[in-house]
Steps between C-alpha positions, in 0.01 A plus 500: 500500500454177695226659707311587183540152355391332824200732526392406146528128592770413249511124440879510457546590866282217636804317640581803716159507669491306832217261409431208735295186453222650712475798264438265208240295689303812593142531369600789272871458419539782241394769746733365768794487257420849368501624859848350543614670177372834633672445835836431333451799268425724798820378670696584184361854502598538867853379425527741206388787727767408755765497225390848389514633856850363555610640164373846593664475841830401334481795260437739789797357689726535196401865460556572871840330495603690186397830665706419812795424276506860383471642852813324632823695434 
């Protein structure tokens, strides 16, 4: 959800965007700040993808361990 909100440039999340003084002094500050929002949103989507991959890996490991449990007598 954070990735979506950062990609839509939500004003509530402005404090979480790494804005520097140089970004505000730029000739076109809104475009620079929007680019930072998009960058943070993209990072959130990458993190969410990594969480999904680890979740799937954990589920596979649980199934394999449960199957081995039945094979041991």
